[in-house]
C-alpha positions as CSV (number, residue, x, y, z in Angstrom):
1,X,16.4,53.5,15.8
2,X,15.8,49.9,14.6
3,X,12.5,48.8,13.3
4,X,11.0,46.2,15.6
5,X,9.0,44.6,12.8
6,X,12.0,44.0,10.6
7,X,12.4,40.5,9.3
8,X,15.5,39.3,7.4
9,X,14.8,38.6,3.7
10,X,16.2,35.0,4.0
11,X,15.3,31.8,5.7
12,X,16.1,31.7,9.4
13,X,17.5,28.2,9.2
14,X,21.3,28.0,8.7
15,X,22.8,26.2,5.7
16,X,23.6,23.1,7.9
17,X,20.1,22.9,9.2
18,X,18.7,23.1,5.7
19,X,21.1,20.4,4.5
20,X,20.1,18.2,7.4
21,X,16.4,18.7,6.8
22,X,16.7,18.0,3.1
23,X,18.7,14.8,3.8
24,X,16.0,13.6,6.2
25,X,13.3,14.3,3.7
26,X,15.2,12.5,0.9
27,X,15.7,9.5,3.1
28,X,12.1,9.4,4.1
29,X,11.1,9.6,0.4
30,X,13.4,6.8,-0.5
31,X,12.0,4.5,2.2
32,X,8.4,5.4,1.1
33,X,9.3,4.6,-2.5
34,X,10.7,1.2,-1.5
35,X,7.6,0.3,0.5
36,X,5.4,1.3,-2.4
37,X,7.5,-0.8,-4.8
38,X,7.3,-3.8,-2.4
39,X,3.5,-3.7,-2.3
40,X,3.3,-3.4,-6.1
41,X,5.5,-6.5,-6.4
42,X,3.5,-8.3,-3.7
43,X,0.2,-7.7,-5.5
44,X,1.7,-8.7,-8.8
45,X,3.0,-12.0,-7.3
46,X,-0.4,-12.7,-5.7
47,X,-2.1,-12.1,-9.1
48,X,0.2,-14.4,-10.9
49,X,-0.2,-17.2,-8.4
50,X,-4.0,-16.9,-8.6
51,X,-3.9,-17.1,-12.4
52,X,-1.7,-20.1,-12.4
53,X,-3.8,-22.1,-9.9
54,X,-7.4,-21.9,-10.9
55,X,-8.6,-24.1,-8.0
56,X,-7.7,-21.6,-5.4
57,X,-10.4,-20.7,-2.7
58,X,-11.7,-17.8,-4.7
59,X,-13.7,-20.3,-6.8
60,X,-17.0,-21.9,-5.7
61,X,-16.6,-25.1,-3.6
62,X,-16.9,-28.4,-5.4
63,X,-19.9,-29.6,-3.3
64,X,-22.1,-26.8,-4.6
65,X,-21.1,-27.5,-8.2
66,X,-21.8,-31.3,-7.9
67,X,-25.5,-30.9,-7.2
68,X,-25.4,-31.4,-3.5
69,X,-28.8,-31.0,-1.7
70,X,-29.7,-27.4,-0.9
71,X,-30.0,-26.7,2.8
72,X,-33.7,-26.6,3.8
73,X,-34.9,-29.0,1.2
74,X,-37.4,-31.5,2.6
75,X,-38.2,-34.9,0.9
76,X,-36.7,-34.0,-2.4
77,X,-38.7,-30.8,-2.8
């Protein structure tokens, strides 16, 4: 009489299925690594461009620095 609760001591996937699964996981990891590297290079390039051009929009506008009248000021007050 065979035991109905018997489970084999090995994985139920065949060798080919395991190889296919491992190949897909490896390809996915390679693509994810390439995307991560792309974003790292992109952020580095943006940082370098901002450092080389100090008059980028991240600075205050020239009108505020030149002593332009403040909104809401009446008769020079």
